[in-house]
C-alpha positions, -999 to 999 in steps of 0.1 A, spaced: 38 -198 102 24 -173 77 33 -161 48 22 -133 33 25 -119 -6 31 -84 -11 14 -70 -41 21 -37 -48 28 -11 -74 50 27 -71 42 55 -98 57 89 -104 44 109 -83 34 129 -121 16 99 -130 0 75 -104 -29 58 -97 -50 53 -70 -34 11 -67 -62 8 -40 -83 12 -67 -65 -2 -100 -92 -31 -112 -55 -54 -119 -47 -41 -85 -77 -57 -70 -75 -85 -89 -45 -96 -75 -48 -89 -42 -81 -115 -40 -63 -139 -58 -44 -139 -32 -59 -131 3 -84 -161 -15 -52 -182 -7 -41 -171 22 -52 -175 63 -39 -142 82 -49 -140 118 -68 -106 118 -46 -91 151 -17 -95 122 -39 -81 94 -49 -53 113 -9 -42 130 0 -46 89 -32 -19 77 -20 1 109 21 4 100 10 10 57 -12 39 65 12 53 87 40 48 65 16 57 33 12 94 64 48 95 64 58 96 24 29 118 20 43 146 42 77 142 34 66 143 -7 48 175 12 81 189 21 97 184 -11 76 202 -32 78 229 -9 119 236 -9 117 223 -46 94 259 -50 
């Protein structure tokens, strides 16, 4: 059995903080990862899916900004 905990934060575009670099997020991630063991292939698949979704989100945000102008 694999248990995953997702730690994240959402911000409006105007006040977006790079969550991956925020000290609080880094500390929370390290705390979670120190207590969870996930097979590397599962981690990699999830990372690839996250990266894909981030790109899709950025594209949609750009498209929305262009429509608003």
